[in-house]
N, C-alpha and C positions, 0 to 999 in steps of 0.2 A: 298133255300136249295142248289141248284147247285152252286150258287155264293160262298157260304161259303165253300163248298167242294173244289171248284177250288182254292180259296184263301189259304186254308190250304195246299192243294197239292203243290201249288207254294212255300209256305213258307218252307215246308219240303224239297222240291227239292233244294231250295237255301241253307238250312242248310247243306244238304248232300254235295252240291257242295263246300261249304266253308270248310267242314271237309276234303273232298277229296283233295282240293288244299293245305290245311294246312299239310296234311300227305305226299302228293306227289307233 
């Protein structure tokens, strides 16, 4: 359960980072 949550959190963080870099 924790591994799944960690993987999801990492994926979301990467998504937001990509969006942030794309916008700014």
